[in-house]
N, C-alpha and C positions, 0 to 999 in steps of 0.2 A: 467411561473416559472418552473424550473426543479425540480419537487417534487420527482421523482424517482431517483434511483442511476444508473448512467451510468458508466460501467467499460469498458475502452478501453484497448486492448491488442495489442502488436506488437512485432515482433521478429527481432533481428539484422540480421537474414538471409535475410530479405527483402532488406537490404542495399547492397546486391550483385547487385542490379539494379542501375547502375550509375545515371540514371535519377532521381530516388527517393532520392539518396544521395545528388545530387545537389539541389533538391527541399528543403530538410531539411536544408542544409547548407545555403541556401538563407534566411531562416527564422531566423537565429541566429543574435543577436546583436553583435556589435564589442567586447563587454566584454565577451559574451558567446563564441565567436570564440577564444579569447585569453585563456579562461579557458579550452576549449577543448584541446588545444595544450599542456597544462600542464600535462595531463594524460600520464602515462608512457607506456601504451600498446595500441595497435590498438583496442583490445576488449573494454577497458574502454572508449576510444574516441568514439567508435561506440555507446556504451550504453548512453553516455552523449548526443550525437547528436540525437539519437532516442528518448530519454526522453524529450528533449526540443522540438523536432518536434511534438511528440505525444501530449503533453499537449496543445500546440498551436492549433493543429488541433481539439482536443477534445473540447476546450473552444469555438472555432469559430463555431463548429457545433451546438452550443446552443445560438448563437448570430449572429448579422450581422457584427461582427468585424473581420477584416482580421487577419490571423494568425501572420503576422509580427508586428501588433500593440500592442500585449500583452506585458506588463512589469511586472516584479516580484520582490518581496522583501522577507524578512524573519521576522517572529515575534521574540520577545525577546528570544524564546527558539530554534530558528533555523528552524522553520517550514516554507516552501515556501508558499507565498500567492500572490494574485493579487494586483499590485500597480498601474496599468494603462491598458488602456488609460482612461481619464476622461469619465464618463458616462457609464462605463462598467457595465453590469448587475450583480446582487448580486450572483455570482457563487463562489463555493469553489471547491478545488481539492486536491488530495493527490497522491503521486507517489511512486512507488517501482520498483526495477529492480533486477534481479538475473540471471547471466550467460546466457545472450542472450535474456531474456524475460523482457519486460517493461510493467508496468501496470499503468493506470491513472484512478482514480475514480473522477467523476464530479457530483455535485449536488448543489442545492440552500441551502441545509441544511448546517449548520455551522460546525458540528462535524462529519467528515467522515475520515476514514483511510483505507489504503490498505497495505498489505504486501505479497510479493511472495518470496519463497525460493526454493532451489534446493534439491530434495530428495535424489539424488544419490551421496551425499558427506558424508564422515565420520563425526561422531559427538559423543563426550563422553556424551551420553544422560543423564545418571543418575547424573554424576558429575555436568553438567551444570544445571540440574533441582534442585539439592540440593543448588546451589548458587543463582538461580534466580526465581525458581518457588515457588508457595505456598506449604504448607505442604500437602494439599489434592491432588494437582496435582502431586507432587512428589510421594506420596504414591500410587496413581492410576497408575503412570508410572511404578513403581517397580513391580506391579502385572503382567506386560507383559515382554516379552523377544524377542530377535531377531528382525526380520523385523516389527513385530507388535509394539514393543516398539519404534523402530526407527520412524515409521510412526506417532505414537501418539505424540512423542516428537515434530515433526514438525507441527502437528495440533495445539498443545498448543502454540508453539512459534509464528506461524503466527497470530493466534488469539490475543495473548497478544500484539504483535507488532502493529497490526491493531488498537486495542483499545487505546494504548498509543499514537499512531500517530493521532488518531481522537481527543483525548483530547488536542493535540497541545502543550504538555509540555515535550515531549521527555524523556530523561534520568532523568529528575527531578522527575519522578514517579517511585516508587518501584514496580518492577514486581512481588514481592511476596506478595503485599498488596491486590491482588485480585485473584480470581480463576475462571477458565472456567470449566463448568460442561458439559461433553460429554457423560454422562452415559447412556442416553436413545437411543443414536445412531441417533437421528433425530434433535431435537431442541438443540440450544447452549445457555446456560444461564451463566450469570456472577454473582459472589458474591464478596462482599467486607469484608475483615477481617483485622482490626476492621471495623465496619460499617462506610462508608464514606458519604460525602454529596451527592455523586452520587446515582441515583436510579437504581436498578437492572432492573426494568421493562422498563426503558427508552432506553435500549440498544438492538440493533438487529445485528445479525452476519450472515455472509454467508461464506461458505468454499467450495472449489471445486478444481479440478485438471485441469488447463488450458492446460497442456501438460503431457506426460507420465513422464517427469522429474521434473515437478514443482508442488507446492501446493500454493494456494492463499487463503487469507482471507480478508474480508471486514467488517468493523465495522461502525455503524451509530447510532447516538442518534435521536430518533423519537418518537412521541406520539403514532404512530401505525406502524405496520410492513410495511416497504417500499418495493417497487418492485426493483429488481436488473436486469438491462438489460446489457448484455455482447455483445461486438462487437469487432471483430478482424479488425484492420486497416491495 
């Protein structure tokens, strides 16, 4: 059983290799091939191809199942999940992509989430925070300015997105109903306001910079702190 969290990362720059592109294309189902063609730009088509190829390779690395055999569906809230083949091991995954970077987290744990964002893009940080963040997060953000505020905004955003994606209910959860505490600069803690059925101690978070341009966050529900293993594919 995959008790650790495995985070697989890949860059669309790798698709400059024609052999790798052909390999990933051969993994797609007919439906996925059709969906890929509906994207309006080469960049979006590349990210779709890499995302589908990466999740298949990641899942196959933890099973004896060929990458072409995996089938996927969505839960009632739109979260991708494994639907086949029959007899597949009890693995779960979550995906995120941002401007050339694709991330896939895999584990046997049911509630896992990942989010990646680009740091070098403009954002109305305080305006967005006032609309979506909790009161304490917004107040903490306003104590900062310039690059520090910009960076802290994306710290909050990726952590909140990773948690919501781990819960598997997407936009049905209010982003201002919970807070991430980053005050000590080391551990990341979550609080719920008002108190929710969720347990604060059950959630574990990781955050790091996979590239100079990106920030990533991973969230996981576990009874004890899990190990995060990171691998570039």
